[in-house]
PDB file of N, H, CA, C and O in Angstrom:
ATOM      1  N   MET A   1      -4.327  -8.926 -15.780  1.00  0.00           N
ATOM      2  CA  MET A   1      -4.200  -8.513 -14.401  1.00  0.00           C
ATOM      3  C   MET A   1      -3.854  -7.023 -14.403  1.00  0.00           C
ATOM      4  O   MET A   1      -2.937  -6.595 -15.104  1.00  0.00           O
ATOM      5  N   ASP A   2      -4.580  -6.249 -13.628  1.00  0.00           N
ATOM      6  H   ASP A   2      -5.324  -6.597 -13.059  1.00  0.00           H
ATOM      7  CA  ASP A   2      -4.283  -4.820 -13.582  1.00  0.00           C
ATOM      8  C   ASP A   2      -3.028  -4.562 -12.747  1.00  0.00           C
ATOM      9  O   ASP A   2      -2.521  -5.448 -12.059  1.00  0.00           O
ATOM     10  N   GLU A   3      -2.550  -3.335 -12.830  1.00  0.00           N
ATOM     11  H   GLU A   3      -2.962  -2.615 -13.389  1.00  0.00           H
ATOM     12  CA  GLU A   3      -1.290  -2.959 -12.185  1.00  0.00           C
ATOM     13  C   GLU A   3      -1.319  -3.148 -10.667  1.00  0.00           C
ATOM     14  O   GLU A   3      -0.342  -3.617 -10.083  1.00  0.00           O
ATOM     15  N   ARG A   4      -2.417  -2.791 -10.037  1.00  0.00           N
ATOM     16  H   ARG A   4      -3.211  -2.410 -10.512  1.00  0.00           H
ATOM     17  CA  ARG A   4      -2.522  -2.922  -8.575  1.00  0.00           C
ATOM     18  C   ARG A   4      -2.511  -4.390  -8.147  1.00  0.00           C
ATOM     19  O   ARG A   4      -1.857  -4.750  -7.169  1.00  0.00           O
ATOM     20  N   ALA A   5      -3.231  -5.228  -8.879  1.00  0.00           N
ATOM     21  H   ALA A   5      -3.762  -4.935  -9.674  1.00  0.00           H
ATOM     22  CA  ALA A   5      -3.254  -6.652  -8.551  1.00  0.00           C
ATOM     23  C   ALA A   5      -1.883  -7.277  -8.750  1.00  0.00           C
ATOM     24  O   ALA A   5      -1.473  -8.141  -7.975  1.00  0.00           O
ATOM     25  N   LEU A   6      -1.176  -6.846  -9.780  1.00  0.00           N
ATOM     26  H   LEU A   6      -1.509  -6.144 -10.410  1.00  0.00           H
ATOM     27  CA  LEU A   6       0.159  -7.376 -10.050  1.00  0.00           C
ATOM     28  C   LEU A   6       1.119  -7.032  -8.924  1.00  0.00           C
ATOM     29  O   LEU A   6       1.832  -7.909  -8.436  1.00  0.00           O
ATOM     30  N   ILE A   7       1.151  -5.781  -8.504  1.00  0.00           N
ATOM     31  H   ILE A   7       0.571  -5.069  -8.900  1.00  0.00           H
ATOM     32  CA  ILE A   7       2.083  -5.397  -7.433  1.00  0.00           C
ATOM     33  C   ILE A   7       1.690  -6.071  -6.128  1.00  0.00           C
ATOM     34  O   ILE A   7       2.559  -6.465  -5.351  1.00  0.00           O
ATOM     35  N   LEU A   8       0.402  -6.207  -5.879  1.00  0.00           N
ATOM     36  H   LEU A   8      -0.304  -5.887  -6.510  1.00  0.00           H
ATOM     37  CA  LEU A   8      -0.053  -6.884  -4.671  1.00  0.00           C
ATOM     38  C   LEU A   8       0.393  -8.349  -4.676  1.00  0.00           C
ATOM     39  O   LEU A   8       0.835  -8.868  -3.651  1.00  0.00           O
ATOM     40  N   SER A   9       0.279  -9.004  -5.816  1.00  0.00           N
ATOM     41  H   SER A   9      -0.079  -8.582  -6.649  1.00  0.00           H
ATOM     42  CA  SER A   9       0.695 -10.404  -5.885  1.00  0.00           C
ATOM     43  C   SER A   9       2.208 -10.539  -5.738  1.00  0.00           C
ATOM     44  O   SER A   9       2.686 -11.499  -5.133  1.00  0.00           O
ATOM     45  N   ARG A  10       2.958  -9.600  -6.279  1.00  0.00           N
ATOM     46  H   ARG A  10       2.569  -8.820  -6.771  1.00  0.00           H
ATOM     47  CA  ARG A  10       4.421  -9.641  -6.128  1.00  0.00           C
ATOM     48  C   ARG A  10       4.829  -9.451  -4.672  1.00  0.00           C
ATOM     49  O   ARG A  10       5.690 -10.169  -4.164  1.00  0.00           O
ATOM     50  N   ILE A  11       4.214  -8.488  -4.010  1.00  0.00           N
ATOM     51  H   ILE A  11       3.515  -7.904  -4.423  1.00  0.00           H
ATOM     52  CA  ILE A  11       4.537  -8.244  -2.605  1.00  0.00           C
ATOM     53  C   ILE A  11       4.092  -9.425  -1.756  1.00  0.00           C
ATOM     54  O   ILE A  11       4.790  -9.816  -0.819  1.00  0.00           O
ATOM     55  N   ALA A  12       2.942  -9.994  -2.074  1.00  0.00           N
ATOM     56  H   ALA A  12       2.375  -9.677  -2.835  1.00  0.00           H
ATOM     57  CA  ALA A  12       2.463 -11.165  -1.343  1.00  0.00           C
ATOM     58  C   ALA A  12       3.446 -12.329  -1.484  1.00  0.00           C
ATOM     59  O   ALA A  12       3.688 -13.062  -0.525  1.00  0.00           O
ATOM     60  N   ALA A  13       4.002 -12.491  -2.669  1.00  0.00           N
ATOM     61  H   ALA A  13       3.805 -11.895  -3.448  1.00  0.00           H
ATOM     62  CA  ALA A  13       4.991 -13.556  -2.875  1.00  0.00           C
ATOM     63  C   ALA A  13       6.236 -13.313  -2.037  1.00  0.00           C
ATOM     64  O   ALA A  13       6.795 -14.254  -1.475  1.00  0.00           O
ATOM     65  N   LEU A  14       6.672 -12.072  -1.945  1.00  0.00           N
ATOM     66  H   LEU A  14       6.218 -11.308  -2.402  1.00  0.00           H
ATOM     67  CA  LEU A  14       7.839 -11.758  -1.114  1.00  0.00           C
ATOM     68  C   LEU A  14       7.553 -12.060   0.352  1.00  0.00           C
ATOM     69  O   LEU A  14       8.403 -12.602   1.058  1.00  0.00           O
ATOM     70  N   VAL A  15       6.363 -11.711   0.801  1.00  0.00           N
ATOM     71  H   VAL A  15       5.672 -11.272   0.228  1.00  0.00           H
ATOM     72  CA  VAL A  15       5.967 -11.994   2.183  1.00  0.00           C
ATOM     73  C   VAL A  15       5.922 -13.501   2.418  1.00  0.00           C
ATOM     74  O   VAL A  15       6.393 -13.993   3.444  1.00  0.00           O
ATOM     75  N   ALA A  16       5.356 -14.221   1.468  1.00  0.00           N
ATOM     76  H   ALA A  16       4.973 -13.822   0.635  1.00  0.00           H
ATOM     77  CA  ALA A  16       5.178 -15.665   1.615  1.00  0.00           C
ATOM     78  C   ALA A  16       6.496 -16.410   1.751  1.00  0.00           C
ATOM     79  O   ALA A  16       6.577 -17.401   2.477  1.00  0.00           O
ATOM     80  N   VAL A  17       7.530 -15.941   1.058  1.00  0.00           N
ATOM     81  H   VAL A  17       7.465 -15.136   0.469  1.00  0.00           H
ATOM     82  CA  VAL A  17       8.820 -16.633   1.125  1.00  0.00           C
ATOM     83  C   VAL A  17       9.762 -15.996   2.139  1.00  0.00           C
ATOM     84  O   VAL A  17      10.938 -16.355   2.210  1.00  0.00           O
ATOM     85  N   ASP A  18       9.247 -15.051   2.923  1.00  0.00           N
ATOM     86  H   ASP A  18       8.292 -14.760   2.865  1.00  0.00           H
ATOM     87  CA  ASP A  18      10.038 -14.352   3.942  1.00  0.00           C
ATOM     88  C   ASP A  18      11.303 -13.757   3.318  1.00  0.00           C
ATOM     89  O   ASP A  18      12.412 -13.936   3.820  1.00  0.00           O
ATOM     90  N   ALA A  19      11.097 -13.050   2.216  1.00  0.00           N
ATOM     91  H   ALA A  19      10.196 -12.905   1.809  1.00  0.00           H
ATOM     92  CA  ALA A  19      12.207 -12.458   1.476  1.00  0.00           C
ATOM     93  C   ALA A  19      12.910 -11.391   2.311  1.00  0.00           C
ATOM     94  O   ALA A  19      12.283 -10.741   3.148  1.00  0.00           O
ATOM     95  N   PRO A  20      14.206 -11.211   2.086  1.00  0.00           N
ATOM     96  CA  PRO A  20      14.926 -10.157   2.799  1.00  0.00           C
ATOM     97  C   PRO A  20      14.408  -8.773   2.385  1.00  0.00           C
ATOM     98  O   PRO A  20      13.877  -8.594   1.289  1.00  0.00           O
ATOM     99  N   ALA A  21      14.570  -7.828   3.266  1.00  0.00           N
ATOM    100  H   ALA A  21      15.001  -7.973   4.156  1.00  0.00           H
ATOM    101  CA  ALA A  21      14.040  -6.481   3.045  1.00  0.00           C
ATOM    102  C   ALA A  21      14.521  -5.872   1.736  1.00  0.00           C
ATOM    103  O   ALA A  21      13.764  -5.158   1.078  1.00  0.00           O
ATOM    104  N   VAL A  22      15.746  -6.136   1.352  1.00  0.00           N
ATOM    105  H   VAL A  22      16.361  -6.715   1.887  1.00  0.00           H
ATOM    106  CA  VAL A  22      16.286  -5.562   0.123  1.00  0.00           C
ATOM    107  C   VAL A  22      15.483  -6.017  -1.101  1.00  0.00           C
ATOM    108  O   VAL A  22      15.448  -5.302  -2.102  1.00  0.00           O
ATOM    109  N   SER A  23      14.854  -7.158  -1.047  1.00  0.00           N
ATOM    110  H   SER A  23      14.882  -7.739  -0.233  1.00  0.00           H
ATOM    111  CA  SER A  23      14.052  -7.657  -2.163  1.00  0.00           C
ATOM    112  C   SER A  23      12.842  -6.771  -2.447  1.00  0.00           C
ATOM    113  O   SER A  23      12.357  -6.721  -3.577  1.00  0.00           O
ATOM    114  N   TYR A  24      12.367  -6.090  -1.445  1.00  0.00           N
ATOM    115  H   TYR A  24      12.761  -6.130  -0.527  1.00  0.00           H
ATOM    116  CA  TYR A  24      11.193  -5.234  -1.604  1.00  0.00           C
ATOM    117  C   TYR A  24      11.518  -3.954  -2.375  1.00  0.00           C
ATOM    118  O   TYR A  24      10.626  -3.333  -2.953  1.00  0.00           O
ATOM    119  N   LEU A  25      12.794  -3.562  -2.383  1.00  0.00           N
ATOM    120  H   LEU A  25      13.518  -4.067  -1.913  1.00  0.00           H
ATOM    121  CA  LEU A  25      13.175  -2.299  -3.017  1.00  0.00           C
ATOM    122  C   LEU A  25      12.827  -2.250  -4.497  1.00  0.00           C
ATOM    123  O   LEU A  25      12.493  -1.186  -5.018  1.00  0.00           O
ATOM    124  N   ALA A  26      12.901  -3.373  -5.173  1.00  0.00           N
ATOM    125  H   ALA A  26      13.173  -4.238  -4.750  1.00  0.00           H
ATOM    126  CA  ALA A  26      12.581  -3.404  -6.598  1.00  0.00           C
ATOM    127  C   ALA A  26      11.104  -3.153  -6.853  1.00  0.00           C
ATOM    128  O   ALA A  26      10.711  -2.892  -7.990  1.00  0.00           O
ATOM    129  N   HIS A  27      10.287  -3.227  -5.819  1.00  0.00           N
ATOM    130  H   HIS A  27      10.607  -3.438  -4.895  1.00  0.00           H
ATOM    131  CA  HIS A  27       8.844  -3.086  -5.983  1.00  0.00           C
ATOM    132  C   HIS A  27       8.305  -1.743  -5.493  1.00  0.00           C
ATOM    133  O   HIS A  27       7.105  -1.485  -5.582  1.00  0.00           O
ATOM    134  N   VAL A  28       9.183  -0.895  -4.979  1.00  0.00           N
ATOM    135  H   VAL A  28      10.158  -1.104  -4.906  1.00  0.00           H
ATOM    136  CA  VAL A  28       8.735   0.399  -4.451  1.00  0.00           C
ATOM    137  C   VAL A  28       8.186   1.285  -5.566  1.00  0.00           C
ATOM    138  O   VAL A  28       7.069   1.792  -5.456  1.00  0.00           O
ATOM    139  N   ASN A  29       8.950   1.479  -6.629  1.00  0.00           N
ATOM    140  H   ASN A  29       9.857   1.067  -6.719  1.00  0.00           H
ATOM    141  CA  ASN A  29       8.508   2.360  -7.712  1.00  0.00           C
ATOM    142  C   ASN A  29       7.220   1.854  -8.368  1.00  0.00           C
ATOM    143  O   ASN A  29       6.296   2.648  -8.550  1.00  0.00           O
ATOM    144  N   PRO A  30       7.115   0.567  -8.733  1.00  0.00           N
ATOM    145  CA  PRO A  30       5.845   0.095  -9.302  1.00  0.00           C
ATOM    146  C   PRO A  30       4.668   0.255  -8.332  1.00  0.00           C
ATOM    147  O   PRO A  30       3.548   0.536  -8.760  1.00  0.00           O
ATOM    148  N   ALA A  31       4.915   0.079  -7.042  1.00  0.00           N
ATOM    149  H   ALA A  31       5.824  -0.150  -6.695  1.00  0.00           H
ATOM    150  CA  ALA A  31       3.845   0.243  -6.052  1.00  0.00           C
ATOM    151  C   ALA A  31       3.377   1.692  -5.991  1.00  0.00           C
ATOM    152  O   ALA A  31       2.179   1.960  -5.899  1.00  0.00           O
ATOM    153  N   VAL A  32       4.320   2.619  -6.040  1.00  0.00           N
ATOM    154  H   VAL A  32       5.293   2.401  -6.114  1.00  0.00           H
ATOM    155  CA  VAL A  32       3.965   4.047  -6.027  1.00  0.00           C
ATOM    156  C   VAL A  32       3.169   4.394  -7.282  1.00  0.00           C
ATOM    157  O   VAL A  32       2.171   5.111  -7.206  1.00  0.00           O
ATOM    158  N   LYS A  33       3.603   3.892  -8.429  1.00  0.00           N
ATOM    159  H   LYS A  33       4.414   3.309  -8.491  1.00  0.00           H
ATOM    160  CA  LYS A  33       2.886   4.167  -9.679  1.00  0.00           C
ATOM    161  C   LYS A  33       1.471   3.594  -9.652  1.00  0.00           C
ATOM    162  O   LYS A  33       0.555   4.167 -10.241  1.00  0.00           O
ATOM    163  N   ALA A  34       1.295   2.468  -8.970  1.00  0.00           N
ATOM    164  H   ALA A  34       2.039   2.002  -8.491  1.00  0.00           H
ATOM    165  CA  ALA A  34      -0.029   1.838  -8.881  1.00  0.00           C
ATOM    166  C   ALA A  34      -0.856   2.431  -7.733  1.00  0.00           C
ATOM    167  O   ALA A  34      -1.983   2.001  -7.485  1.00  0.00           O
ATOM    168  N   GLU A  35      -0.288   3.415  -7.040  1.00  0.00           N
ATOM    169  H   GLU A  35       0.627   3.764  -7.242  1.00  0.00           H
ATOM    170  CA  GLU A  35      -0.940   4.070  -5.902  1.00  0.00           C
ATOM    171  C   GLU A  35      -1.276   3.077  -4.797  1.00  0.00           C
ATOM    172  O   GLU A  35      -2.287   3.209  -4.107  1.00  0.00           O
ATOM    173  N   PHE A  36      -0.416   2.088  -4.645  1.00  0.00           N
ATOM    174  H   PHE A  36       0.406   1.980  -5.205  1.00  0.00           H
ATOM    175  CA  PHE A  36      -0.547   1.106  -3.562  1.00  0.00           C
ATOM    176  C   PHE A  36       0.092   1.699  -2.325  1.00  0.00           C
ATOM    177  O   PHE A  36       1.209   2.212  -2.397  1.00  0.00           O
ATOM    178  N   THR A  37      -0.589   1.642  -1.193  1.00  0.00           N
ATOM    179  H   THR A  37      -1.496   1.225  -1.135  1.00  0.00           H
ATOM    180  CA  THR A  37      -0.050   2.228   0.028  1.00  0.00           C
ATOM    181  C   THR A  37       0.327   1.151   1.034  1.00  0.00           C
ATOM    182  O   THR A  37      -0.173   0.027   0.985  1.00  0.00           O
ATOM    183  N   ALA A  38       1.218   1.516   1.944  1.00  0.00           N
ATOM    184  H   ALA A  38       1.624   2.429   1.984  1.00  0.00           H
ATOM    185  CA  ALA A  38       1.610   0.593   3.007  1.00  0.00           C
ATOM    186  C   ALA A  38       0.397   0.221   3.850  1.00  0.00           C
ATOM    187  O   ALA A  38       0.303  -0.902   4.344  1.00  0.00           O
ATOM    188  N   GLY A  39      -0.522   1.151   4.015  1.00  0.00           N
ATOM    189  H   GLY A  39      -0.445   2.064   3.614  1.00  0.00           H
ATOM    190  CA  GLY A  39      -1.738   0.877   4.774  1.00  0.00           C
ATOM    191  C   GLY A  39      -2.570  -0.232   4.149  1.00  0.00           C
ATOM    192  O   GLY A  39      -3.154  -1.049   4.861  1.00  0.00           O
ATOM    193  N   GLU A  40      -2.628  -0.265   2.835  1.00  0.00           N
ATOM    194  H   GLU A  40      -2.154   0.399   2.257  1.00  0.00           H
ATOM    195  CA  GLU A  40      -3.359  -1.332   2.148  1.00  0.00           C
ATOM    196  C   GLU A  40      -2.691  -2.678   2.381  1.00  0.00           C
ATOM    197  O   GLU A  40      -3.365  -3.680   2.620  1.00  0.00           O
ATOM    198  N   GLY A  41      -1.376  -2.701   2.310  1.00  0.00           N
ATOM    199  H   GLY A  41      -0.828  -1.887   2.115  1.00  0.00           H
ATOM    200  CA  GLY A  41      -0.643  -3.938   2.550  1.00  0.00           C
ATOM    201  C   GLY A  41      -0.803  -4.415   3.974  1.00  0.00           C
ATOM    202  O   GLY A  41      -0.991  -5.606   4.221  1.00  0.00           O
ATOM    203  N   GLU A  42      -0.729  -3.488   4.909  1.00  0.00           N
ATOM    204  H   GLU A  42      -0.576  -2.521   4.708  1.00  0.00           H
ATOM    205  CA  GLU A  42      -0.881  -3.848   6.318  1.00  0.00           C
ATOM    206  C   GLU A  42      -2.296  -4.319   6.613  1.00  0.00           C
ATOM    207  O   GLU A  42      -2.494  -5.240   7.405  1.00  0.00           O
ATOM    208  N   ALA A  43      -3.276  -3.693   5.982  1.00  0.00           N
ATOM    209  H   ALA A  43      -3.115  -2.945   5.338  1.00  0.00           H
ATOM    210  CA  ALA A  43      -4.661  -4.109   6.189  1.00  0.00           C
ATOM    211  C   ALA A  43      -4.879  -5.537   5.710  1.00  0.00           C
ATOM    212  O   ALA A  43      -5.656  -6.285   6.303  1.00  0.00           O
ATOM    213  N   ARG A  44      -4.193  -5.914   4.636  1.00  0.00           N
ATOM    214  H   ARG A  44      -3.562  -5.307   4.154  1.00  0.00           H
ATOM    215  CA  ARG A  44      -4.368  -7.241   4.076  1.00  0.00           C
ATOM    216  C   ARG A  44      -3.499  -8.278   4.772  1.00  0.00           C
ATOM    217  O   ARG A  44      -3.947  -9.396   5.026  1.00  0.00           O
ATOM    218  N   TYR A  45      -2.243  -7.910   5.084  1.00  0.00           N
ATOM    219  H   TYR A  45      -1.879  -7.002   4.877  1.00  0.00           H
ATOM    220  CA  TYR A  45      -1.284  -8.890   5.604  1.00  0.00           C
ATOM    221  C   TYR A  45      -0.886  -8.688   7.051  1.00  0.00           C
ATOM    222  O   TYR A  45      -0.186  -9.525   7.620  1.00  0.00           O
ATOM    223  N   GLY A  46      -1.320  -7.587   7.660  1.00  0.00           N
ATOM    224  H   GLY A  46      -1.888  -6.906   7.198  1.00  0.00           H
ATOM    225  CA  GLY A  46      -0.966  -7.319   9.045  1.00  0.00           C
ATOM    226  C   GLY A  46       0.441  -6.738   9.140  1.00  0.00           C
ATOM    227  O   GLY A  46       1.219  -6.819   8.189  1.00  0.00           O
ATOM    228  N   PRO A  47       0.761  -6.154  10.285  1.00  0.00           N
ATOM    229  CA  PRO A  47       2.052  -5.502  10.444  1.00  0.00           C
ATOM    230  C   PRO A  47       3.237  -6.450  10.380  1.00  0.00           C
ATOM    231  O   PRO A  47       4.348  -6.017  10.075  1.00  0.00           O
ATOM    232  N   GLU A  48       3.033  -7.730  10.657  1.00  0.00           N
ATOM    233  H   GLU A  48       2.130  -8.083  10.904  1.00  0.00           H
ATOM    234  CA  GLU A  48       4.120  -8.692  10.592  1.00  0.00           C
ATOM    235  C   GLU A  48       4.116  -9.505   9.306  1.00  0.00           C
ATOM    236  O   GLU A  48       4.976 -10.367   9.128  1.00  0.00           O
ATOM    237  N   GLY A  49       3.183  -9.257   8.416  1.00  0.00           N
ATOM    238  H   GLY A  49       2.484  -8.556   8.561  1.00  0.00           H
ATOM    239  CA  GLY A  49       3.171  -9.928   7.133  1.00  0.00           C
ATOM    240  C   GLY A  49       2.358 -11.206   7.075  1.00  0.00           C
ATOM    241  O   GLY A  49       2.244 -11.797   6.001  1.00  0.00           O
ATOM    242  N   GLY A  50       1.796 -11.654   8.168  1.00  0.00           N
ATOM    243  H   GLY A  50       1.889 -11.175   9.040  1.00  0.00           H
ATOM    244  CA  GLY A  50       0.988 -12.878   8.128  1.00  0.00           C
ATOM    245  C   GLY A  50      -0.369 -12.631   7.507  1.00  0.00           C
ATOM    246  O   GLY A  50      -1.010 -11.619   7.792  1.00  0.00           O
ATOM    247  N   ALA A  51      -0.806 -13.533   6.673  1.00  0.00           N
ATOM    248  H   ALA A  51      -0.285 -14.355   6.442  1.00  0.00           H
ATOM    249  CA  ALA A  51      -2.113 -13.368   6.014  1.00  0.00           C
ATOM    250  C   ALA A  51      -3.240 -13.433   7.042  1.00  0.00           C
ATOM    251  O   ALA A  51      -3.175 -14.182   8.017  1.00  0.00           O
ATOM    252  N   ARG A  52      -4.265 -12.635   6.798  1.00  0.00           N
ATOM    253  H   ARG A  52      -4.318 -12.026   6.006  1.00  0.00           H
ATOM    254  CA  ARG A  52      -5.411 -12.598   7.707  1.00  0.00           C
ATOM    255  C   ARG A  52      -6.561 -13.328   7.101  1.00  0.00           C
ATOM    256  O   ARG A  52      -7.628 -13.413   7.709  1.00  0.00           O
TER     257      ARG A  52
END
């Protein structure tokens, strides 16, 4: 699994379990390194996190 797919799956898991906001902090640095943007996440999961 490449770096972008890994961070996407981790963030998706956090969204799926309605994790608290602090849980996302551990994924900020890996997301930046993978050049993952908030826009990509929002495009995939929407502004409220629900899958499209």
